[in-house]
A tleap script that builds the chain and sets N, CA, C and O, in Angstrom:
source leaprc.protein.ff14SB
mol = sequence {
  NMET PRO ALA LEU ARG ALA ILE GLY ALA ALA
  LEU PRO LEU LEU VAL ALA ALA ASP THR VAL
  ARG LEU ALA LEU VAL ASN PRO GLU ARG GLU
  ALA GLY LEU HIE GLY ASP GLU PRO GLY ALA
  ASP THR ALA ALA TYR LEU ALA ARG HIE GLY
  VAL ARG VAL GLU VAL VAL VAL GLU ARG THR
  ALA ALA ALA PRO GLY ARG ALA LEU LEU ASP
  ILE ALA GLU ARG ALA SER LEU LEU VAL SER
  GLY ALA TYR GLY HIE SER ARG TYR ARG GLU
  LEU LEU LEU GLY GLY VAL THR ARG THR LEU
  LEU GLU ARG ALA GLN LEU PRO VAL LEU LEU
  ALA CHIE
}
set mol.1.N position { 125.470 104.710 88.583 }
set mol.1.CA position { 124.079 104.393 88.289 }
set mol.1.C position { 123.452 105.580 87.557 }
set mol.1.O position { 123.520 106.708 88.047 }
set mol.2.N position { 122.849 105.346 86.402 }
set mol.2.CA position { 122.288 106.432 85.609 }
set mol.2.C position { 121.233 107.278 86.328 }
set mol.2.O position { 121.175 108.491 86.123 }
set mol.3.N position { 120.408 106.662 87.156 }
set mol.3.CA position { 119.370 107.428 87.854 }
set mol.3.C position { 119.998 108.478 88.772 }
set mol.3.O position { 119.511 109.606 88.849 }
set mol.4.N position { 121.064 108.115 89.458 }
set mol.4.CA position { 121.727 109.079 90.340 }
set mol.4.C position { 122.392 110.191 89.542 }
set mol.4.O position { 122.403 111.341 89.980 }
set mol.5.N position { 122.944 109.866 88.381 }
set mol.5.CA position { 123.519 110.901 87.512 }
set mol.5.C position { 122.443 111.863 87.048 }
set mol.5.O position { 122.669 113.072 86.992 }
set mol.6.N position { 121.281 111.338 86.717 }
set mol.6.CA position { 120.170 112.184 86.276 }
set mol.6.C position { 119.712 113.110 87.397 }
set mol.6.O position { 119.436 114.286 87.161 }
set mol.7.N position { 119.633 112.583 88.607 }
set mol.7.CA position { 119.242 113.410 89.753 }
set mol.7.C position { 120.265 114.511 89.976 }
set mol.7.O position { 119.896 115.662 90.210 }
set mol.8.N position { 121.541 114.172 89.905 }
set mol.8.CA position { 122.586 115.178 90.065 }
set mol.8.C position { 122.515 116.249 88.993 }
set mol.8.O position { 122.677 117.433 89.290 }
set mol.9.N position { 122.278 115.854 87.758 }
set mol.9.CA position { 122.185 116.814 86.655 }
set mol.9.C position { 120.971 117.723 86.801 }
set mol.9.O position { 121.010 118.890 86.411 }
set mol.10.N position { 119.909 117.190 87.358 }
set mol.10.CA position { 118.663 117.949 87.488 }
set mol.10.C position { 118.542 118.681 88.817 }
set mol.10.O position { 117.553 119.381 89.037 }
set mol.11.N position { 119.516 118.540 89.707 }
set mol.11.CA position { 119.395 119.081 91.062 }
set mol.11.C position { 118.968 120.551 91.113 }
set mol.11.O position { 118.092 120.880 91.913 }
set mol.12.N position { 119.538 121.453 90.302 }
set mol.12.CA position { 119.070 122.847 90.368 }
set mol.12.C position { 117.573 122.982 90.044 }
set mol.12.O position { 116.887 123.816 90.635 }
set mol.13.N position { 117.074 122.177 89.121 }
set mol.13.CA position { 115.650 122.203 88.793 }
set mol.13.C position { 114.813 121.601 89.916 }
set mol.13.O position { 113.723 122.088 90.219 }
set mol.14.N position { 115.324 120.550 90.524 }
set mol.14.CA position { 114.598 119.883 91.604 }
set mol.14.C position { 114.495 120.775 92.842 }
set mol.14.O position { 113.462 120.798 93.511 }
set mol.15.N position { 115.555 121.500 93.140 }
set mol.15.CA position { 115.542 122.422 94.286 }
set mol.15.C position { 114.485 123.500 94.083 }
set mol.15.O position { 113.837 123.919 95.042 }
set mol.16.N position { 114.305 123.952 92.848 }
set mol.16.CA position { 113.346 125.008 92.551 }
set mol.16.C position { 111.903 124.510 92.462 }
set mol.16.O position { 110.974 125.318 92.458 }
set mol.17.N position { 111.706 123.210 92.392 }
set mol.17.CA position { 110.354 122.652 92.226 }
set mol.17.C position { 109.549 122.753 93.513 }
set mol.17.O position { 110.102 122.722 94.612 }
set mol.18.N position { 108.236 122.875 93.356 }
set mol.18.CA position { 107.350 122.869 94.523 }
set mol.18.C position { 107.395 121.519 95.219 }
set mol.18.O position { 107.501 121.448 96.443 }
set mol.19.N position { 107.315 120.463 94.448 }
set mol.19.CA position { 107.344 119.099 94.972 }
set mol.19.C position { 108.015 118.184 93.963 }
set mol.19.O position { 107.852 118.347 92.754 }
set mol.20.N position { 108.765 117.226 94.467 }
set mol.20.CA position { 109.408 116.223 93.633 }
set mol.20.C position { 108.897 114.863 94.089 }
set mol.20.O position { 108.905 114.549 95.279 }
set mol.21.N position { 108.456 114.066 93.129 }
set mol.21.CA position { 108.029 112.698 93.435 }
set mol.21.C position { 109.133 111.758 92.982 }
set mol.21.O position { 109.438 111.671 91.793 }
set mol.22.N position { 109.721 111.065 93.923 }
set mol.22.CA position { 110.753 110.073 93.641 }
set mol.22.C position { 110.031 108.735 93.445 }
set mol.22.O position { 109.552 108.133 94.405 }
set mol.23.N position { 109.960 108.283 92.201 }
set mol.23.CA position { 109.184 107.094 91.873 }
set mol.23.C position { 110.065 105.870 91.731 }
set mol.23.O position { 111.092 105.905 91.053 }
set mol.24.N position { 109.661 104.796 92.371 }
set mol.24.CA position { 110.323 103.500 92.242 }
set mol.24.C position { 109.265 102.505 91.802 }
set mol.24.O position { 108.222 102.373 92.443 }
set mol.25.N position { 109.532 101.810 90.713 }
set mol.25.CA position { 108.587 100.830 90.184 }
set mol.25.C position { 109.121 99.437 90.478 }
set mol.25.O position { 110.206 99.065 90.032 }
set mol.26.N position { 108.347 98.677 91.233 }
set mol.26.CA position { 108.703 97.308 91.603 }
set mol.26.C position { 110.143 97.205 92.111 }
set mol.26.O position { 110.931 96.435 91.561 }
set mol.27.N position { 110.500 97.967 93.151 }
set mol.27.CA position { 111.897 97.964 93.607 }
set mol.27.C position { 112.389 96.616 94.110 }
set mol.27.O position { 113.594 96.364 94.106 }
set mol.28.N position { 111.491 95.753 94.538 }
set mol.28.CA position { 111.919 94.438 95.034 }
set mol.28.C position { 112.506 93.576 93.924 }
set mol.28.O position { 113.195 92.597 94.211 }
set mol.29.N position { 112.253 93.911 92.683 }
set mol.29.CA position { 112.822 93.150 91.563 }
set mol.29.C position { 114.307 93.428 91.377 }
set mol.29.O position { 115.001 92.660 90.711 }
set mol.30.N position { 114.789 94.494 91.944 }
set mol.30.CA position { 116.208 94.846 91.865 }
set mol.30.C position { 116.835 94.599 93.236 }
set mol.30.O position { 117.245 95.542 93.913 }
set mol.31.N position { 116.906 93.358 93.634 }
set mol.31.CA position { 117.381 92.968 94.959 }
set mol.31.C position { 118.745 93.582 95.265 }
set mol.31.O position { 119.661 93.539 94.444 }
set mol.32.N position { 118.858 94.147 96.448 }
set mol.32.CA position { 120.123 94.704 96.899 }
set mol.32.C position { 120.419 96.099 96.383 }
set mol.32.O position { 121.421 96.698 96.775 }
set mol.33.N position { 119.582 96.626 95.521 }
set mol.33.CA position { 119.847 97.930 94.922 }
set mol.33.C position { 119.343 99.080 95.780 }
set mol.33.O position { 119.921 100.167 95.762 }
set mol.34.N position { 118.280 98.854 96.525 }
set mol.34.CA position { 117.613 99.955 97.214 }
set mol.34.C position { 117.780 99.984 98.727 }
set mol.34.O position { 117.329 100.940 99.358 }
set mol.35.N position { 118.387 99.012 99.321 }
set mol.35.CA position { 118.527 98.996 100.773 }
set mol.35.C position { 117.252 98.530 101.454 }
set mol.35.O position { 116.362 97.969 100.814 }
set mol.36.N position { 117.173 98.767 102.763 }
set mol.36.CA position { 116.036 98.289 103.550 }
set mol.36.C position { 114.731 98.980 103.175 }
set mol.36.O position { 113.679 98.342 103.120 }
set mol.37.N position { 114.799 100.276 102.919 }
set mol.37.CA position { 113.598 101.034 102.566 }
set mol.37.C position { 113.823 101.702 101.210 }
set mol.37.O position { 114.568 102.678 101.121 }
set mol.38.N position { 113.194 101.194 100.165 }
set mol.38.CA position { 113.419 101.736 98.820 }
set mol.38.C position { 113.179 103.237 98.736 }
set mol.38.O position { 112.132 103.739 99.145 }
set mol.39.N position { 114.155 103.932 98.206 }
set mol.39.CA position { 114.054 105.373 98.005 }
set mol.39.C position { 114.493 106.229 99.166 }
set mol.39.O position { 114.653 107.440 99.008 }
set mol.40.N position { 114.693 105.636 100.332 }
set mol.40.CA position { 115.004 106.424 101.533 }
set mol.40.C position { 116.330 107.173 101.405 }
set mol.40.O position { 116.403 108.355 101.738 }
set mol.41.N position { 117.368 106.506 100.932 }
set mol.41.CA position { 118.678 107.163 100.813 }
set mol.41.C position { 118.646 108.305 99.806 }
set mol.41.O position { 119.197 109.377 100.058 }
set mol.42.N position { 118.008 108.079 98.680 }
set mol.42.CA position { 117.924 109.122 97.655 }
set mol.42.C position { 117.056 110.274 98.137 }
set mol.42.O position { 117.375 111.435 97.885 }
set mol.43.N position { 115.974 109.971 98.819 }
set mol.43.CA position { 115.109 111.022 99.368 }
set mol.43.C position { 115.866 111.851 100.400 }
set mol.43.O position { 115.712 113.071 100.441 }
set mol.44.N position { 116.679 111.209 101.231 }
set mol.44.CA position { 117.477 111.940 102.220 }
set mol.44.C position { 118.493 112.840 101.528 }
set mol.44.O position { 118.701 113.976 101.954 }
set mol.45.N position { 119.125 112.349 100.471 }
set mol.45.CA position { 120.065 113.161 99.701 }
set mol.45.C position { 119.371 114.404 99.146 }
set mol.45.O position { 119.887 115.515 99.268 }
set mol.46.N position { 118.211 114.214 98.543 }
set mol.46.CA position { 117.471 115.341 97.976 }
set mol.46.C position { 117.043 116.316 99.068 }
set mol.46.O position { 117.157 117.529 98.895 }
set mol.47.N position { 116.555 115.798 100.182 }
set mol.47.CA position { 116.118 116.660 101.284 }
set mol.47.C position { 117.277 117.488 101.831 }
set mol.47.O position { 117.087 118.654 102.177 }
set mol.48.N position { 118.479 116.904 101.916 }
set mol.48.CA position { 119.648 117.665 102.393 }
set mol.48.C position { 119.970 118.826 101.468 }
set mol.48.O position { 120.605 119.794 101.889 }
set mol.49.N position { 119.539 118.744 100.207 }
set mol.49.CA position { 119.762 119.829 99.259 }
set mol.49.C position { 118.565 120.779 99.167 }
set mol.49.O position { 118.526 121.650 98.298 }
set mol.50.N position { 117.602 120.609 100.055 }
set mol.50.CA position { 116.453 121.509 100.097 }
set mol.50.C position { 115.307 121.132 99.174 }
set mol.50.O position { 114.411 121.943 98.940 }
set mol.51.N position { 115.320 119.924 98.649 }
set mol.51.CA position { 114.247 119.467 97.755 }
set mol.51.C position { 113.101 118.926 98.614 }
set mol.51.O position { 113.317 118.140 99.537 }
set mol.52.N position { 111.897 119.355 98.298 }
set mol.52.CA position { 110.705 118.823 98.954 }
set mol.52.C position { 110.310 117.555 98.192 }
set mol.52.O position { 109.766 117.623 97.090 }
set mol.53.N position { 110.590 116.411 98.792 }
set mol.53.CA position { 110.484 115.135 98.072 }
set mol.53.C position { 109.461 114.213 98.711 }
set mol.53.O position { 109.324 114.147 99.933 }
set mol.54.N position { 108.755 113.509 97.852 }
set mol.54.CA position { 107.794 112.485 98.257 }
set mol.54.C position { 108.198 111.194 97.543 }
set mol.54.O position { 108.391 111.193 96.327 }
set mol.55.N position { 108.327 110.102 98.288 }
set mol.55.CA position { 108.682 108.809 97.690 }
set mol.55.C position { 107.402 108.078 97.305 }
set mol.55.O position { 106.488 107.927 98.116 }
set mol.56.N position { 107.352 107.630 96.058 }
set mol.56.CA position { 106.216 106.866 95.548 }
set mol.56.C position { 106.745 105.506 95.113 }
set mol.56.O position { 107.573 105.412 94.207 }
set mol.57.N position { 106.261 104.456 95.767 }
set mol.57.CA position { 106.641 103.091 95.392 }
set mol.57.C position { 105.439 102.472 94.699 }
set mol.57.O position { 104.380 102.293 95.300 }
set mol.58.N position { 105.620 102.149 93.432 }
set mol.58.CA position { 104.550 101.586 92.612 }
set mol.58.C position { 104.838 100.116 92.364 }
set mol.58.O position { 105.869 99.754 91.798 }
set mol.59.N position { 103.915 99.283 92.793 }
set mol.59.CA position { 104.026 97.853 92.515 }
set mol.59.C position { 102.954 97.532 91.487 }
set mol.59.O position { 101.760 97.667 91.756 }
set mol.60.N position { 103.384 97.109 90.318 }
set mol.60.CA position { 102.459 96.944 89.209 }
set mol.60.C position { 102.935 95.852 88.267 }
set mol.60.O position { 104.117 95.512 88.223 }
set mol.61.N position { 101.987 95.315 87.517 }
set mol.61.CA position { 102.325 94.353 86.465 }
set mol.61.C position { 102.618 95.072 85.152 }
set mol.61.O position { 103.087 94.455 84.195 }
set mol.62.N position { 102.342 96.376 85.105 }
set mol.62.CA position { 102.595 97.159 83.890 }
set mol.62.C position { 104.097 97.270 83.647 }
set mol.62.O position { 104.902 97.109 84.563 }
set mol.63.N position { 104.453 97.545 82.405 }
set mol.63.CA position { 105.863 97.768 82.073 }
set mol.63.C position { 106.370 98.980 82.851 }
set mol.63.O position { 105.639 99.958 83.002 }
set mol.64.N position { 107.617 98.935 83.352 }
set mol.64.CA position { 108.130 100.035 84.165 }
set mol.64.C position { 108.069 101.408 83.486 }
set mol.64.O position { 107.743 102.402 84.137 }
set mol.65.N position { 108.374 101.473 82.200 }
set mol.65.CA position { 108.314 102.752 81.497 }
set mol.65.C position { 106.911 103.323 81.485 }
set mol.65.O position { 106.718 104.517 81.712 }
set mol.66.N position { 105.931 102.472 81.220 }
set mol.66.CA position { 104.516 102.888 81.227 }
set mol.66.C position { 104.119 103.341 82.629 }
set mol.66.O position { 103.426 104.347 82.781 }
set mol.67.N position { 104.551 102.607 83.656 }
set mol.67.CA position { 104.223 102.970 85.034 }
set mol.67.C position { 104.810 104.335 85.394 }
set mol.67.O position { 104.140 105.142 86.039 }
set mol.68.N position { 106.055 104.602 84.986 }
set mol.68.CA position { 106.656 105.910 85.254 }
set mol.68.C position { 105.882 107.027 84.571 }
set mol.68.O position { 105.655 108.081 85.165 }
set mol.69.N position { 105.478 106.804 83.335 }
set mol.69.CA position { 104.703 107.824 82.628 }
set mol.69.C position { 103.355 108.062 83.296 }
set mol.69.O position { 102.881 109.197 83.340 }
set mol.70.N position { 102.735 107.016 83.814 }
set mol.70.CA position { 101.472 107.179 84.537 }
set mol.70.C position { 101.674 107.995 85.810 }
set mol.70.O position { 100.862 108.867 86.122 }
set mol.71.N position { 102.748 107.722 86.547 }
set mol.71.CA position { 103.043 108.472 87.780 }
set mol.71.C position { 103.305 109.939 87.459 }
set mol.71.O position { 102.903 110.826 88.212 }
set mol.72.N position { 103.982 110.191 86.336 }
set mol.72.CA position { 104.371 111.555 85.956 }
set mol.72.C position { 103.292 112.276 85.149 }
set mol.72.O position { 103.563 113.321 84.558 }
set mol.73.N position { 102.098 111.745 85.117 }
set mol.73.CA position { 101.041 112.266 84.250 }
set mol.73.C position { 100.835 113.775 84.363 }
set mol.73.O position { 100.668 114.441 83.341 }
set mol.74.N position { 100.841 114.326 85.558 }
set mol.74.CA position { 100.614 115.761 85.744 }
set mol.74.C position { 101.888 116.527 86.087 }
set mol.74.O position { 101.824 117.663 86.556 }
set mol.75.N position { 103.022 115.918 85.858 }
set mol.75.CA position { 104.305 116.544 86.195 }
set mol.75.C position { 104.733 117.530 85.109 }
set mol.75.O position { 104.236 117.495 83.983 }
set mol.76.N position { 105.660 118.404 85.472 }
set mol.76.CA position { 106.222 119.365 84.523 }
set mol.76.C position { 107.474 118.819 83.856 }
set mol.76.O position { 107.840 119.252 82.763 }
set mol.77.N position { 108.133 117.864 84.515 }
set mol.77.CA position { 109.390 117.306 84.021 }
set mol.77.C position { 109.552 115.902 84.572 }
set mol.77.O position { 109.206 115.634 85.723 }
set mol.78.N position { 110.079 115.010 83.752 }
set mol.78.CA position { 110.422 113.662 84.190 }
set mol.78.C position { 111.933 113.522 84.106 }
set mol.78.O position { 112.523 113.740 83.047 }
set mol.79.N position { 112.555 113.162 85.208 }
set mol.79.CA position { 114.003 112.967 85.278 }
set mol.79.C position { 114.249 111.470 85.414 }
set mol.79.O position { 113.673 110.815 86.284 }
set mol.80.N position { 115.109 110.931 84.548 }
set mol.80.CA position { 115.343 109.491 84.572 }
set mol.80.C position { 116.758 109.166 84.133 }
set mol.80.O position { 117.361 109.882 83.333 }
set mol.81.N position { 117.265 108.094 84.660 }
set mol.81.CA position { 118.506 107.545 84.149 }
set mol.81.C position { 118.215 106.846 82.842 }
set mol.81.O position { 117.124 106.307 82.651 }
set mol.82.N position { 119.168 106.851 81.952 }
set mol.82.CA position { 119.003 106.178 80.659 }
set mol.82.C position { 119.991 105.024 80.610 }
set mol.82.O position { 121.171 105.182 80.920 }
set mol.83.N position { 119.496 103.882 80.222 }
set mol.83.CA position { 120.343 102.708 80.163 }
set mol.83.C position { 120.028 101.951 78.888 }
set mol.83.O position { 118.858 101.697 78.600 }
set mol.84.N position { 121.011 101.596 78.141 }
set mol.84.CA position { 120.803 100.872 76.895 }
set mol.84.C position { 121.134 99.397 77.044 }
set mol.84.O position { 122.066 99.020 77.755 }
set mol.85.N position { 120.369 98.586 76.372 }
set mol.85.CA position { 120.617 97.144 76.315 }
set mol.85.C position { 121.038 96.799 74.883 }
set mol.85.O position { 121.079 97.672 74.016 }
set mol.86.N position { 121.339 95.568 74.650 }
set mol.86.CA position { 121.658 95.151 73.284 }
set mol.86.C position { 120.448 95.395 72.386 }
set mol.86.O position { 119.309 95.392 72.852 }
set mol.87.N position { 120.700 95.603 71.116 }
set mol.87.CA position { 119.599 95.863 70.179 }
set mol.87.C position { 118.610 94.705 70.147 }
set mol.87.O position { 117.401 94.918 70.049 }
set mol.88.N position { 119.118 93.491 70.229 }
set mol.88.CA position { 118.255 92.316 70.214 }
set mol.88.C position { 117.312 92.316 71.417 }
set mol.88.O position { 116.111 92.087 71.276 }
set mol.89.N position { 117.868 92.575 72.594 }
set mol.89.CA position { 117.044 92.597 73.809 }
set mol.89.C position { 116.031 93.737 73.753 }
set mol.89.O position { 114.872 93.555 74.128 }
set mol.90.N position { 116.459 94.907 73.288 }
set mol.90.CA position { 115.542 96.039 73.160 }
set mol.90.C position { 114.403 95.700 72.210 }
set mol.90.O position { 113.249 96.035 72.479 }
set mol.91.N position { 114.715 95.041 71.106 }
set mol.91.CA position { 113.700 94.684 70.128 }
set mol.91.C position { 112.668 93.736 70.730 }
set mol.91.O position { 111.467 93.896 70.513 }
set mol.92.N position { 113.143 92.751 71.487 }
set mol.92.CA position { 112.231 91.765 72.070 }
set mol.92.C position { 111.482 92.294 73.287 }
set mol.92.O position { 110.273 92.099 73.414 }
set mol.93.N position { 112.191 92.951 74.161 }
set mol.93.CA position { 111.612 93.327 75.449 }
set mol.93.C position { 111.299 94.808 75.588 }
set mol.93.O position { 110.571 95.202 76.499 }
set mol.94.N position { 111.837 95.631 74.703 }
set mol.94.CA position { 111.664 97.067 74.888 }
set mol.94.C position { 112.558 97.529 76.014 }
set mol.94.O position { 113.528 96.851 76.353 }
set mol.95.N position { 112.255 98.651 76.589 }
set mol.95.CA position { 113.037 99.147 77.699 }
set mol.95.C position { 112.443 100.449 78.195 }
set mol.95.O position { 111.695 101.114 77.479 }
set mol.96.N position { 112.777 100.806 79.415 }
set mol.96.CA position { 112.248 102.025 80.023 }
set mol.96.C position { 112.665 103.247 79.220 }
set mol.96.O position { 111.828 104.091 78.899 }
set mol.97.N position { 113.950 103.353 78.890 }
set mol.97.CA position { 114.441 104.519 78.150 }
set mol.97.C position { 113.711 104.644 76.817 }
set mol.97.O position { 113.283 105.731 76.430 }
set mol.98.N position { 113.576 103.544 76.138 }
set mol.98.CA position { 112.888 103.559 74.838 }
set mol.98.C position { 111.444 104.009 74.989 }
set mol.98.O position { 110.962 104.818 74.197 }
set mol.99.N position { 110.750 103.497 75.994 }
set mol.99.CA position { 109.362 103.889 76.245 }
set mol.99.C position { 109.260 105.373 76.527 }
set mol.99.O position { 108.379 106.051 75.997 }
set mol.100.N position { 110.162 105.887 77.364 }
set mol.100.CA position { 110.125 107.311 77.696 }
set mol.100.C position { 110.355 108.163 76.456 }
set mol.100.O position { 109.664 109.162 76.254 }
set mol.101.N position { 111.312 107.781 75.630 }
set mol.101.CA position { 111.611 108.559 74.431 }
set mol.101.C position { 110.467 108.510 73.419 }
set mol.101.O position { 110.199 109.499 72.737 }
set mol.102.N position { 109.804 107.381 73.322 }
set mol.102.CA position { 108.744 107.233 72.325 }
set mol.102.C position { 107.394 107.773 72.770 }
set mol.102.O position { 106.603 108.215 71.937 }
set mol.103.N position { 107.114 107.745 74.077 }
set mol.103.CA position { 105.748 108.009 74.517 }
set mol.103.C position { 105.563 109.186 75.468 }
set mol.103.O position { 104.426 109.567 75.748 }
set mol.104.N position { 106.630 109.762 75.966 }
set mol.104.CA position { 106.487 110.855 76.939 }
set mol.104.C position { 105.799 112.057 76.308 }
set mol.104.O position { 106.131 112.474 75.199 }
set mol.105.N position { 104.842 112.598 77.034 }
set mol.105.CA position { 104.125 113.802 76.599 }
set mol.105.C position { 104.528 115.007 77.441 }
set mol.105.O position { 103.808 116.003 77.506 }
set mol.106.N position { 105.676 114.903 78.076 }
set mol.106.CA position { 106.211 115.975 78.904 }
set mol.106.C position { 107.710 116.023 78.681 }
set mol.106.O position { 108.286 115.069 78.157 }
set mol.107.N position { 108.352 117.113 79.067 }
set mol.107.CA position { 109.821 117.160 78.931 }
set mol.107.C position { 110.474 116.058 79.770 }
set mol.107.O position { 110.028 115.760 80.878 }
set mol.108.N position { 111.528 115.463 79.229 }
set mol.108.CA position { 112.253 114.390 79.909 }
set mol.108.C position { 113.725 114.743 79.941 }
set mol.108.O position { 114.309 115.056 78.903 }
set mol.109.N position { 114.333 114.699 81.118 }
set mol.109.CA position { 115.774 114.869 81.276 }
set mol.109.C position { 116.351 113.482 81.514 }
set mol.109.O position { 116.052 112.847 82.525 }
set mol.110.N position { 117.173 113.014 80.591 }
set mol.110.CA position { 117.805 111.703 80.697 }
set mol.110.C position { 119.303 111.856 80.907 }
set mol.110.O position { 119.924 112.761 80.350 }
set mol.111.N position { 119.877 110.980 81.703 }
set mol.111.CA position { 121.335 110.950 81.891 }
set mol.111.C position { 121.783 109.502 81.885 }
set mol.111.O position { 121.097 108.622 82.406 }
set mol.112.N position { 122.946 109.265 81.288 }
set mol.112.CA position { 123.486 107.901 81.205 }
set mol.112.C position { 124.774 107.837 81.994 }
set mol.112.O position { 125.404 106.782 82.064 }
savepdb mol mol.pdb
quit
């Protein structure tokens, strides 16, 4: 999963951060992906590595990429998994990775 790869790649930066916000946007739309409590397993992983983590679950009608950028508004870094879709689907629907690359006003660490 790209998000977990991104977290692993950013771990030294996350350990050094004052606070890390683990953001999940509409996790119920990804049935079976997050377990009983969305973000709990990833937050526990980060905490075991000494990261001070806060889980933020955002339920919104906004596009996920826009919602992530809103959550990260005052952040120093945005860490995200990058996932590509077919060009046709990207053209019609856009995508989180595309939104982050086009609109982020902060440094972004992406991993695929």
